[in-house]
All heavy atoms as TSV, in Angstrom:
chain	resi	resn	atom	element	x	y	z
A	1	MET	N	N	31.587	63.278	53.927
A	1	MET	CA	C	30.367	62.942	54.740
A	1	MET	C	C	30.842	62.640	56.161
A	1	MET	O	O	31.641	61.739	56.394
A	1	MET	CB	C	29.738	61.711	54.043
A	1	MET	CG	C	28.514	61.239	54.805
A	1	MET	SD	S	27.543	60.032	53.819
A	1	MET	CE	C	28.332	58.532	54.313
A	2	SER	N	N	30.246	63.405	57.127
A	2	SER	CA	C	30.623	63.131	58.477
A	2	SER	C	C	29.547	62.340	59.161
A	2	SER	O	O	28.372	62.339	58.816
A	2	SER	CB	C	30.765	64.462	59.182
A	2	SER	OG	O	29.506	65.167	59.244
A	3	THR	N	N	29.912	61.550	60.075
A	3	THR	CA	C	28.980	60.706	60.839
A	3	THR	C	C	28.909	61.249	62.305
A	3	THR	O	O	29.929	61.730	62.874
A	3	THR	CB	C	29.433	59.218	60.881
A	3	THR	OG1	O	30.677	59.161	61.503
A	3	THR	CG2	C	29.468	58.690	59.549
A	4	THR	N	N	27.801	61.287	62.801
A	4	THR	CA	C	27.627	61.717	64.227
A	4	THR	C	C	27.839	60.577	65.227
A	4	THR	O	O	27.472	59.449	64.904
A	4	THR	CB	C	26.183	62.320	64.460
A	4	THR	OG1	O	25.218	61.242	64.188
A	4	THR	CG2	C	25.955	63.513	63.550
A	5	PRO	N	N	28.513	60.809	66.309
A	5	PRO	CA	C	28.836	59.798	67.225
A	5	PRO	C	C	27.479	59.285	67.845
A	5	PRO	O	O	26.527	60.028	67.995
A	5	PRO	CB	C	29.720	60.421	68.237
A	5	PRO	CG	C	29.518	61.832	68.139
A	5	PRO	CD	C	29.078	62.164	66.741
A	6	PRO	N	N	27.405	58.020	68.184
A	6	PRO	CA	C	26.154	57.564	68.813
A	6	PRO	C	C	25.983	58.247	70.128
A	6	PRO	O	O	26.892	58.660	70.850
A	6	PRO	CB	C	26.503	55.980	69.078
A	6	PRO	CG	C	27.916	55.852	68.904
A	6	PRO	CD	C	28.475	56.998	68.129
A	7	LEU	N	N	24.680	58.434	70.501
A	7	LEU	CA	C	24.323	59.059	71.715
A	7	LEU	C	C	24.584	58.089	72.857
A	7	LEU	O	O	24.452	56.913	72.785
A	7	LEU	CB	C	22.839	59.404	71.757
A	7	LEU	CG	C	22.356	60.500	70.749
A	7	LEU	CD1	C	20.872	60.521	70.744
A	7	LEU	CD2	C	22.976	61.811	71.118
A	8	SER	N	N	24.990	58.621	74.003
A	8	SER	CA	C	25.233	57.842	75.167
A	8	SER	C	C	23.782	57.407	75.633
A	8	SER	O	O	22.773	57.937	75.197
A	8	SER	CB	C	25.802	58.634	76.290
A	8	SER	OG	O	24.959	59.611	76.842
A	9	ASP	N	N	23.693	56.367	76.485
A	9	ASP	CA	C	22.433	55.855	76.912
A	9	ASP	C	C	21.650	56.979	77.592
A	9	ASP	O	O	20.445	57.097	77.355
A	9	ASP	CB	C	22.575	54.689	77.896
A	9	ASP	CG	C	22.846	53.352	77.233
A	9	ASP	OD1	O	22.666	53.292	75.959
A	9	ASP	OD2	O	23.306	52.388	77.829
A	10	ASN	N	N	22.367	57.791	78.474
A	10	ASN	CA	C	21.615	58.839	79.115
A	10	ASN	C	C	21.066	59.880	78.151
A	10	ASN	O	O	19.905	60.250	78.263
A	10	ASN	CB	C	22.556	59.507	80.172
A	10	ASN	CG	C	21.781	60.493	81.083
A	10	ASN	OD1	O	20.804	60.121	81.560
A	10	ASN	ND2	N	22.308	61.674	81.227
A	11	SER	N	N	21.878	60.207	77.189
A	11	SER	CA	C	21.387	61.245	76.194
A	11	SER	C	C	20.257	60.687	75.382
A	11	SER	O	O	19.264	61.347	75.059
A	11	SER	CB	C	22.548	61.552	75.201
A	11	SER	OG	O	23.508	62.254	75.944
A	12	ARG	N	N	20.331	59.385	75.069
A	12	ARG	CA	C	19.321	58.714	74.256
A	12	ARG	C	C	17.955	58.724	75.068
A	12	ARG	O	O	16.832	59.028	74.529
A	12	ARG	CB	C	19.701	57.317	73.915
A	12	ARG	CG	C	18.813	56.584	72.924
A	12	ARG	CD	C	19.432	55.328	72.489
A	12	ARG	NE	N	20.008	54.489	73.482
A	12	ARG	CZ	C	19.326	53.393	73.952
A	12	ARG	NH1	N	18.109	53.129	73.552
A	12	ARG	NH2	N	19.865	52.675	74.917
A	13	TYR	N	N	18.029	58.377	76.351
A	13	TYR	CA	C	16.902	58.387	77.202
A	13	TYR	C	C	16.284	59.846	77.382
A	13	TYR	O	O	15.060	59.996	77.495
A	13	TYR	CB	C	17.143	57.760	78.508
A	13	TYR	CG	C	17.472	56.252	78.513
A	13	TYR	CD1	C	18.498	55.727	79.202
A	13	TYR	CD2	C	16.831	55.436	77.575
A	13	TYR	CE1	C	18.811	54.356	79.090
A	13	TYR	CE2	C	17.072	54.109	77.450
A	13	TYR	CZ	C	18.097	53.539	78.251
A	13	TYR	OH	O	18.414	52.234	78.167
A	14	GLU	N	N	17.174	60.803	77.557
A	14	GLU	CA	C	16.774	62.153	77.742
A	14	GLU	C	C	16.005	62.622	76.458
A	14	GLU	O	O	14.926	63.231	76.529
A	14	GLU	CB	C	17.878	63.072	77.987
A	14	GLU	CG	C	18.517	62.969	79.463
A	14	GLU	CD	C	17.615	63.374	80.491
A	14	GLU	OE1	O	16.802	64.246	80.263
A	14	GLU	OE2	O	17.718	62.810	81.556
A	15	GLN	N	N	16.563	62.199	75.279
A	15	GLN	CA	C	15.869	62.616	74.052
A	15	GLN	C	C	14.573	61.935	73.910
A	15	GLN	O	O	13.529	62.479	73.455
A	15	GLN	CB	C	16.844	62.303	72.853
A	15	GLN	CG	C	16.379	62.745	71.558
A	15	GLN	CD	C	17.336	62.475	70.456
A	15	GLN	OE1	O	17.737	61.274	70.308
A	15	GLN	NE2	N	17.716	63.431	69.691
A	16	ALA	N	N	14.500	60.643	74.285
A	16	ALA	CA	C	13.252	59.925	74.175
A	16	ALA	C	C	12.197	60.520	75.166
A	16	ALA	O	O	10.977	60.611	74.748
A	16	ALA	CB	C	13.427	58.446	74.519
A	17	CYS	N	N	12.613	60.889	76.354
A	17	CYS	CA	C	11.661	61.600	77.287
A	17	CYS	C	C	11.159	62.885	76.683
A	17	CYS	O	O	9.938	63.147	76.739
A	17	CYS	CB	C	12.412	61.894	78.581
A	17	CYS	SG	S	12.683	60.379	79.584
A	18	ASP	N	N	12.035	63.674	76.106
A	18	ASP	CA	C	11.623	64.954	75.525
A	18	ASP	C	C	10.650	64.701	74.425
A	18	ASP	O	O	9.629	65.419	74.289
A	18	ASP	CB	C	12.825	65.716	74.979
A	18	ASP	CG	C	13.762	66.202	76.099
A	18	ASP	OD1	O	13.301	66.326	77.295
A	18	ASP	OD2	O	14.929	66.505	75.801
A	19	GLN	N	N	10.863	63.757	73.591
A	19	GLN	CA	C	9.956	63.449	72.530
A	19	GLN	C	C	8.633	62.873	72.998
A	19	GLN	O	O	7.575	63.352	72.495
A	19	GLN	CB	C	10.569	62.340	71.565
A	19	GLN	CG	C	11.725	62.829	70.748
A	19	GLN	CD	C	12.365	61.750	69.947
A	19	GLN	OE1	O	12.182	60.585	70.124
A	19	GLN	NE2	N	13.297	62.169	69.032
A	20	ALA	N	N	8.554	62.085	73.998
A	20	ALA	CA	C	7.326	61.595	74.554
A	20	ALA	C	C	6.533	62.689	75.138
A	20	ALA	O	O	5.302	62.786	74.961
A	20	ALA	CB	C	7.691	60.523	75.621
A	21	ILE	N	N	7.206	63.583	75.919
A	21	ILE	CA	C	6.532	64.740	76.511
A	21	ILE	C	C	5.982	65.647	75.419
A	21	ILE	O	O	4.794	66.112	75.522
A	21	ILE	CB	C	7.458	65.469	77.454
A	21	ILE	CG1	C	7.741	64.557	78.650
A	21	ILE	CG2	C	6.805	66.837	77.886
A	21	ILE	CD1	C	8.907	65.076	79.515
A	22	ALA	N	N	6.728	65.871	74.424
A	22	ALA	CA	C	6.259	66.751	73.270
A	22	ALA	C	C	5.110	66.155	72.644
A	22	ALA	O	O	4.174	66.939	72.192
A	22	ALA	CB	C	7.434	66.955	72.236
A	23	MET	N	N	5.072	64.847	72.402
A	23	MET	CA	C	3.931	64.137	71.786
A	23	MET	C	C	2.654	64.300	72.605
A	23	MET	O	O	1.531	64.191	72.002
A	23	MET	CB	C	4.207	62.676	71.504
A	23	MET	CG	C	5.278	62.484	70.420
A	23	MET	SD	S	5.849	60.808	70.277
A	23	MET	CE	C	4.361	59.884	70.107
A	24	CYS	N	N	2.781	64.534	73.853
A	24	CYS	CA	C	1.599	64.693	74.744
A	24	CYS	C	C	1.440	66.179	75.112
A	24	CYS	O	O	0.859	66.568	76.124
A	24	CYS	CB	C	1.743	63.883	76.032
A	24	CYS	SG	S	1.728	62.084	75.744
A	25	ASP	N	N	1.919	67.127	74.248
A	25	ASP	CA	C	1.689	68.503	74.385
A	25	ASP	C	C	2.238	69.050	75.721
A	25	ASP	O	O	1.716	69.909	76.314
A	25	ASP	CB	C	0.287	68.960	74.177
A	25	ASP	CG	C	-0.262	68.623	72.778
A	25	ASP	OD1	O	0.584	68.708	71.852
A	25	ASP	OD2	O	-1.446	68.239	72.587
A	26	GLY	N	N	3.288	68.415	76.226
A	26	GLY	CA	C	3.893	68.874	77.502
A	26	GLY	C	C	3.198	68.448	78.713
A	26	GLY	O	O	3.584	68.750	79.836
A	27	ASN	N	N	2.104	67.636	78.589
A	27	ASN	CA	C	1.413	67.197	79.728
A	27	ASN	C	C	2.043	65.973	80.375
A	27	ASN	O	O	1.962	64.867	79.733
A	27	ASN	CB	C	-0.088	66.882	79.395
A	27	ASN	CG	C	-0.969	66.545	80.592
A	27	ASN	OD1	O	-0.589	65.801	81.441
A	27	ASN	ND2	N	-2.114	67.084	80.572
A	28	LEU	N	N	2.675	66.092	81.518
A	28	LEU	CA	C	3.456	64.976	82.088
A	28	LEU	C	C	2.493	63.791	82.476
A	28	LEU	O	O	2.885	62.598	82.332
A	28	LEU	CB	C	4.283	65.449	83.271
A	28	LEU	CG	C	5.363	66.532	82.935
A	28	LEU	CD1	C	6.109	66.881	84.183
A	28	LEU	CD2	C	6.243	65.961	81.824
A	29	ARG	N	N	1.354	64.130	83.013
A	29	ARG	CA	C	0.426	63.076	83.392
A	29	ARG	C	C	-0.049	62.262	82.198
A	29	ARG	O	O	0.005	61.027	82.222
A	29	ARG	CB	C	-0.794	63.626	84.144
A	29	ARG	CG	C	-1.714	62.548	84.671
A	29	ARG	CD	C	-2.792	63.208	85.513
A	29	ARG	NE	N	-3.618	62.196	86.096
A	29	ARG	CZ	C	-3.341	61.533	87.254
A	29	ARG	NH1	N	-2.281	61.912	87.910
A	29	ARG	NH2	N	-4.196	60.656	87.728
A	30	SER	N	N	-0.285	62.866	81.068
A	30	SER	CA	C	-0.659	62.185	79.844
A	30	SER	C	C	0.568	61.408	79.290
A	30	SER	O	O	0.329	60.294	78.779
A	30	SER	CB	C	-1.099	63.213	78.794
A	30	SER	OG	O	-2.320	63.773	79.154
A	31	THR	N	N	1.695	61.899	79.434
A	31	THR	CA	C	2.891	61.175	78.992
A	31	THR	C	C	3.095	59.892	79.748
A	31	THR	O	O	3.268	58.787	79.174
A	31	THR	CB	C	4.133	62.109	79.115
A	31	THR	OG1	O	3.969	63.297	78.429
A	31	THR	CG2	C	5.350	61.417	78.609
A	32	ILE	N	N	2.950	60.037	81.033
A	32	ILE	CA	C	3.083	58.731	81.923
A	32	ILE	C	C	2.034	57.796	81.620
A	32	ILE	O	O	2.306	56.571	81.485
A	32	ILE	CB	C	3.061	59.244	83.429
A	32	ILE	CG1	C	4.358	60.033	83.747
A	32	ILE	CG2	C	3.004	57.920	84.351
A	32	ILE	CD1	C	4.313	60.657	85.140
A	33	LYS	N	N	0.791	58.263	81.465
A	33	LYS	CA	C	-0.342	57.357	81.123
A	33	LYS	C	C	-0.034	56.696	79.797
A	33	LYS	O	O	-0.258	55.444	79.628
A	33	LYS	CB	C	-1.652	58.219	81.035
A	33	LYS	CG	C	-2.834	57.350	80.825
A	33	LYS	CD	C	-4.061	58.212	80.841
A	33	LYS	CE	C	-5.309	57.394	80.551
A	33	LYS	NZ	N	-6.576	58.257	80.550
A	34	ALA	N	N	0.403	57.430	78.810
A	34	ALA	CA	C	0.721	56.832	77.453
A	34	ALA	C	C	1.807	55.757	77.576
A	34	ALA	O	O	1.699	54.659	76.918
A	34	ALA	CB	C	1.068	57.946	76.526
A	35	LEU	N	N	2.767	56.045	78.362
A	35	LEU	CA	C	3.895	55.058	78.498
A	35	LEU	C	C	3.456	53.858	79.269
A	35	LEU	O	O	3.847	52.691	78.939
A	35	LEU	CB	C	5.109	55.714	79.243
A	35	LEU	CG	C	5.755	56.826	78.381
A	35	LEU	CD1	C	6.854	57.541	79.378
A	35	LEU	CD2	C	6.385	56.306	77.210
A	36	ILE	N	N	2.557	53.940	80.306
A	36	ILE	CA	C	2.030	52.812	80.938
A	36	ILE	C	C	1.159	51.970	80.034
A	36	ILE	O	O	1.342	50.715	80.002
A	36	ILE	CB	C	1.216	53.239	82.208
A	36	ILE	CG1	C	2.182	53.825	83.305
A	36	ILE	CG2	C	0.384	52.109	82.741
A	36	ILE	CD1	C	1.448	54.512	84.414
A	37	MET	N	N	0.391	52.633	79.218
A	37	MET	CA	C	-0.433	51.867	78.288
A	37	MET	C	C	0.380	51.162	77.216
A	37	MET	O	O	0.078	49.974	76.898
A	37	MET	CB	C	-1.447	52.858	77.593
A	37	MET	CG	C	-2.469	53.394	78.547
A	37	MET	SD	S	-3.463	54.767	77.834
A	37	MET	CE	C	-4.288	53.903	76.510
A	38	ALA	N	N	1.461	51.779	76.761
A	38	ALA	CA	C	2.273	51.194	75.809
A	38	ALA	C	C	3.024	49.941	76.364
A	38	ALA	O	O	3.141	48.864	75.795
A	38	ALA	CB	C	3.363	52.153	75.261
A	39	ASN	N	N	3.458	50.054	77.684
A	39	ASN	CA	C	4.174	49.017	78.407
A	39	ASN	C	C	3.142	47.810	78.536
A	39	ASN	O	O	3.504	46.633	78.343
A	39	ASN	CB	C	4.583	49.436	79.703
A	39	ASN	CG	C	5.585	48.467	80.389
A	39	ASN	OD1	O	6.572	48.101	79.731
A	39	ASN	ND2	N	5.225	48.048	81.523
A	40	GLU	N	N	1.858	48.093	78.975
A	40	GLU	CA	C	0.881	47.008	79.140
A	40	GLU	C	C	0.626	46.265	77.768
A	40	GLU	O	O	0.542	45.019	77.751
A	40	GLU	CB	C	-0.437	47.588	79.660
A	40	GLU	CG	C	-0.329	47.950	81.117
A	40	GLU	CD	C	-1.651	48.631	81.668
A	40	GLU	OE1	O	-2.508	48.937	80.847
A	40	GLU	OE2	O	-1.744	48.777	82.897
A	41	TYR	N	N	0.501	47.004	76.732
A	41	TYR	CA	C	0.372	46.428	75.386
A	41	TYR	C	C	1.518	45.530	75.089
A	41	TYR	O	O	1.359	44.354	74.611
A	41	TYR	CB	C	0.254	47.541	74.321
A	41	TYR	CG	C	0.278	46.969	72.990
A	41	TYR	CD1	C	-0.935	46.477	72.395
A	41	TYR	CD2	C	1.358	46.987	72.195
A	41	TYR	CE1	C	-0.934	45.934	71.072
A	41	TYR	CE2	C	1.448	46.413	70.904
A	41	TYR	CZ	C	0.272	45.930	70.356
A	41	TYR	OH	O	0.296	45.355	69.104
A	42	LEU	N	N	2.727	45.929	75.314
A	42	LEU	CA	C	3.908	45.127	75.028
A	42	LEU	C	C	3.959	43.898	75.906
A	42	LEU	O	O	4.374	42.805	75.444
A	42	LEU	CB	C	5.181	45.947	75.169
A	42	LEU	CG	C	5.371	46.983	74.112
A	42	LEU	CD1	C	6.523	47.894	74.464
A	42	LEU	CD2	C	5.514	46.443	72.668
A	43	GLU	N	N	3.557	44.000	77.212
A	43	GLU	CA	C	3.530	42.862	78.044
A	43	GLU	C	C	2.474	41.847	77.575
A	43	GLU	O	O	2.857	40.656	77.595
A	43	GLU	CB	C	3.201	43.302	79.529
A	43	GLU	CG	C	4.301	44.048	80.205
A	43	GLU	CD	C	3.954	44.534	81.559
A	43	GLU	OE1	O	2.752	44.526	81.921
A	43	GLU	OE2	O	4.867	44.976	82.292
A	44	ILE	N	N	1.371	42.270	77.143
A	44	ILE	CA	C	0.400	41.398	76.580
A	44	ILE	C	C	0.880	40.684	75.353
A	44	ILE	O	O	0.747	39.411	75.182
A	44	ILE	CB	C	-1.013	42.057	76.373
A	44	ILE	CG1	C	-1.589	42.513	77.594
A	44	ILE	CG2	C	-1.969	41.221	75.525
A	44	ILE	CD1	C	-2.793	43.472	77.542
A	45	GLU	N	N	1.526	41.423	74.422
A	45	GLU	CA	C	2.018	40.860	73.188
A	45	GLU	C	C	3.123	39.833	73.594
A	45	GLU	O	O	3.165	38.774	72.911
A	45	GLU	CB	C	2.683	41.938	72.348
A	45	GLU	CG	C	2.921	41.525	70.963
A	45	GLU	CD	C	3.298	42.677	70.022
A	45	GLU	OE1	O	2.383	43.310	69.538
A	45	GLU	OE2	O	4.468	42.971	69.884
A	46	LEU	N	N	4.001	40.192	74.479
A	46	LEU	CA	C	5.009	39.226	74.918
A	46	LEU	C	C	4.424	37.893	75.444
A	46	LEU	O	O	4.818	36.824	75.103
A	46	LEU	CB	C	5.911	39.826	75.991
A	46	LEU	CG	C	7.005	38.934	76.520
A	46	LEU	CD1	C	7.924	38.453	75.397
A	46	LEU	CD2	C	7.847	39.680	77.573
A	47	GLU	N	N	3.400	38.013	76.304
A	47	GLU	CA	C	2.761	36.856	76.888
A	47	GLU	C	C	2.089	35.982	75.749
A	47	GLU	O	O	2.174	34.783	75.741
A	47	GLU	CB	C	1.633	37.285	77.856
A	47	GLU	CG	C	2.177	37.785	79.154
A	47	GLU	CD	C	1.157	38.388	80.098
A	47	GLU	OE1	O	-0.125	38.223	79.743
A	47	GLU	OE2	O	1.517	38.889	81.134
A	48	GLU	N	N	1.501	36.660	74.775
A	48	GLU	CA	C	0.867	35.901	73.640
A	48	GLU	C	C	2.006	35.200	72.840
A	48	GLU	O	O	1.820	34.027	72.426
A	48	GLU	CB	C	0.165	36.858	72.690
A	48	GLU	CG	C	-1.180	37.324	73.403
A	48	GLU	CD	C	-1.870	38.391	72.571
A	48	GLU	OE1	O	-1.339	38.864	71.578
A	48	GLU	OE2	O	-3.033	38.821	72.978
A	49	LEU	N	N	3.092	35.862	72.575
A	49	LEU	CA	C	4.178	35.180	71.812
A	49	LEU	C	C	4.731	33.990	72.638
A	49	LEU	O	O	5.047	32.947	72.045
A	49	LEU	CB	C	5.271	36.233	71.492
A	49	LEU	CG	C	4.947	37.168	70.405
A	49	LEU	CD1	C	6.000	38.349	70.381
A	49	LEU	CD2	C	4.785	36.488	69.067
A	50	GLN	N	N	4.932	34.214	73.957
A	50	GLN	CA	C	5.350	33.149	74.751
A	50	GLN	C	C	4.455	31.938	74.773
A	50	GLN	O	O	4.928	30.792	74.705
A	50	GLN	CB	C	5.714	33.578	76.259
A	50	GLN	CG	C	6.892	34.534	76.324
A	50	GLN	CD	C	7.113	35.216	77.688
A	50	GLN	OE1	O	6.066	35.419	78.378
A	50	GLN	NE2	N	8.293	35.463	77.956
A	51	ALA	N	N	3.187	32.176	74.802
A	51	ALA	CA	C	2.221	31.113	74.843
A	51	ALA	C	C	2.281	30.341	73.420
A	51	ALA	O	O	2.124	29.178	73.355
A	51	ALA	CB	C	0.826	31.689	75.076
A	52	ALA	N	N	2.356	31.144	72.349
A	52	ALA	CA	C	2.464	30.563	71.009
A	52	ALA	C	C	3.675	29.688	70.891
A	52	ALA	O	O	3.664	28.573	70.365
A	52	ALA	CB	C	2.426	31.636	69.917
A	53	ILE	N	N	4.744	30.172	71.424
A	53	ILE	CA	C	6.052	29.371	71.313
A	53	ILE	C	C	5.891	28.085	72.114
A	53	ILE	O	O	6.250	26.987	71.752
A	53	ILE	CB	C	7.239	30.235	71.752
A	53	ILE	CG1	C	7.508	31.276	70.716
A	53	ILE	CG2	C	8.510	29.336	71.986
A	53	ILE	CD1	C	8.459	32.344	71.121
A	54	ALA	N	N	5.303	28.197	73.377
A	54	ALA	CA	C	5.096	27.073	74.226
A	54	ALA	C	C	4.198	25.991	73.548
A	54	ALA	O	O	4.410	24.845	73.745
A	54	ALA	CB	C	4.533	27.513	75.594
A	55	ALA	N	N	3.281	26.509	72.772
A	55	ALA	CA	C	2.337	25.629	72.130
A	55	ALA	C	C	2.936	25.032	70.777
A	55	ALA	O	O	2.293	24.206	70.098
A	55	ALA	CB	C	1.005	26.301	71.804
A	56	GLY	N	N	4.176	25.455	70.477
A	56	GLY	CA	C	4.816	24.965	69.288
A	56	GLY	C	C	4.511	25.732	68.033
A	56	GLY	O	O	4.939	25.338	66.958
A	57	CYS	N	N	3.869	26.826	68.170
A	57	CYS	CA	C	3.589	27.688	66.970
A	57	CYS	C	C	4.670	28.755	66.865
A	57	CYS	O	O	5.095	29.376	67.908
A	57	CYS	CB	C	2.244	28.415	67.164
A	57	CYS	SG	S	0.817	27.364	67.327
A	58	VAL	N	N	5.256	28.863	65.694
A	58	VAL	CA	C	6.285	29.841	65.513
A	58	VAL	C	C	5.620	30.986	64.803
A	58	VAL	O	O	5.090	30.830	63.705
A	58	VAL	CB	C	7.436	29.213	64.648
A	58	VAL	CG1	C	8.488	30.258	64.410
A	58	VAL	CG2	C	8.017	28.018	65.344
A	59	PRO	N	N	5.681	32.136	65.384
A	59	PRO	CA	C	5.047	33.315	64.791
A	59	PRO	C	C	5.691	33.660	63.438
A	59	PRO	O	O	6.902	33.545	63.261
A	59	PRO	CB	C	5.355	34.436	65.743
A	59	PRO	CG	C	5.916	33.876	66.997
A	59	PRO	CD	C	6.331	32.458	66.686
A	60	ALA	N	N	4.903	34.098	62.514
A	60	ALA	CA	C	5.429	34.487	61.194
A	60	ALA	C	C	6.394	35.661	61.397
A	60	ALA	O	O	6.026	36.537	62.146
A	60	ALA	CB	C	4.313	34.736	60.237
A	61	ARG	N	N	7.346	35.714	60.648
A	61	ARG	CA	C	8.260	36.961	60.694
A	61	ARG	C	C	7.552	38.089	60.029
A	61	ARG	O	O	6.923	37.957	58.963
A	61	ARG	CB	C	9.579	36.604	59.938
A	61	ARG	CG	C	10.447	35.565	60.527
A	61	ARG	CD	C	11.673	35.387	59.919
A	61	ARG	NE	N	12.439	36.633	60.132
A	61	ARG	CZ	C	13.707	36.818	59.712
A	61	ARG	NH1	N	14.271	35.825	59.127
A	61	ARG	NH2	N	14.363	37.910	59.955
A	62	SER	N	N	7.673	39.250	60.647
A	62	SER	CA	C	7.078	40.408	60.038
A	62	SER	C	C	7.970	40.930	58.929
A	62	SER	O	O	9.160	40.659	58.887
A	62	SER	CB	C	6.934	41.515	61.089
A	62	SER	OG	O	8.151	42.051	61.496
A	63	SER	N	N	7.378	41.764	57.983
A	63	SER	CA	C	8.156	42.328	56.895
A	63	SER	C	C	9.206	43.196	57.516
A	63	SER	O	O	10.315	43.408	56.905
A	63	SER	CB	C	7.248	43.070	55.953
A	63	SER	OG	O	6.578	44.089	56.660
A	64	HIS	N	N	8.998	43.875	58.635
A	64	HIS	CA	C	10.043	44.750	59.274
A	64	HIS	C	C	11.300	43.946	59.621
A	64	HIS	O	O	12.392	44.391	59.345
A	64	HIS	CB	C	9.482	45.407	60.506
A	64	HIS	CG	C	10.495	46.204	61.265
A	64	HIS	ND1	N	10.912	47.449	60.842
A	64	HIS	CD2	C	11.098	45.963	62.461
A	64	HIS	CE1	C	11.812	47.948	61.709
A	64	HIS	NE2	N	11.898	47.071	62.652
A	65	LEU	N	N	11.050	42.770	60.236
A	65	LEU	CA	C	12.225	41.929	60.607
A	65	LEU	C	C	12.907	41.420	59.405
A	65	LEU	O	O	14.120	41.281	59.355
A	65	LEU	CB	C	11.794	40.786	61.480
A	65	LEU	CG	C	11.275	41.145	62.927
A	65	LEU	CD1	C	10.764	39.892	63.639
A	65	LEU	CD2	C	12.389	41.785	63.756
A	66	GLU	N	N	12.207	41.019	58.393
A	66	GLU	CA	C	12.714	40.526	57.159
A	66	GLU	C	C	13.660	41.563	56.486
A	66	GLU	O	O	14.701	41.241	55.936
A	66	GLU	CB	C	11.724	40.030	56.197
A	66	GLU	CG	C	11.034	38.696	56.742
A	66	GLU	CD	C	9.811	38.283	55.931
A	66	GLU	OE1	O	9.459	39.022	54.901
A	66	GLU	OE2	O	9.190	37.284	56.270
A	67	SER	N	N	13.134	42.775	56.449
A	67	SER	CA	C	13.964	43.863	55.836
A	67	SER	C	C	15.187	44.148	56.563
A	67	SER	O	O	16.219	44.544	56.051
A	67	SER	CB	C	13.118	45.103	55.646
A	67	SER	OG	O	12.729	45.611	56.948
A	68	ASP	N	N	15.205	44.002	57.909
A	68	ASP	CA	C	16.368	44.239	58.709
A	68	ASP	C	C	17.417	43.091	58.504
A	68	ASP	O	O	18.624	43.437	58.593
A	68	ASP	CB	C	16.044	44.230	60.254
A	68	ASP	CG	C	15.294	45.477	60.609
A	68	ASP	OD1	O	15.253	46.461	59.847
A	68	ASP	OD2	O	14.775	45.560	61.765
A	69	ALA	N	N	16.986	41.969	58.199
A	69	ALA	CA	C	17.891	40.860	57.988
A	69	ALA	C	C	18.638	40.930	56.610
A	69	ALA	O	O	19.660	40.344	56.461
A	69	ALA	CB	C	17.186	39.474	58.084
A	70	ALA	N	N	18.081	41.678	55.696
A	70	ALA	CA	C	18.612	41.819	54.392
A	70	ALA	C	C	19.857	42.682	54.319
A	70	ALA	O	O	20.158	43.461	55.180
A	70	ALA	CB	C	17.560	42.277	53.387
C-alpha cells in the first residue's frame, strides 16, 4: 500500500481553486461571489460563537468534532 505525499500549500490552494471554479461551471464571477458569501457566513458564525462564549454558554460539540476526537 503506497501513500501519497501531502500536497504543498500552493498545490492545495490551486486544487481548491480549480474545484471551486468547476463547481460554478467555470464562471469566475460566480465563484468569487460564492466564496464571499461563504466567508460572510463563517464570519457571522464566528461572531455568534464568540458572543456565546462571552456570555458563558459553551456550544455543544457537533457529532463531526466528536468523531474526529475518537
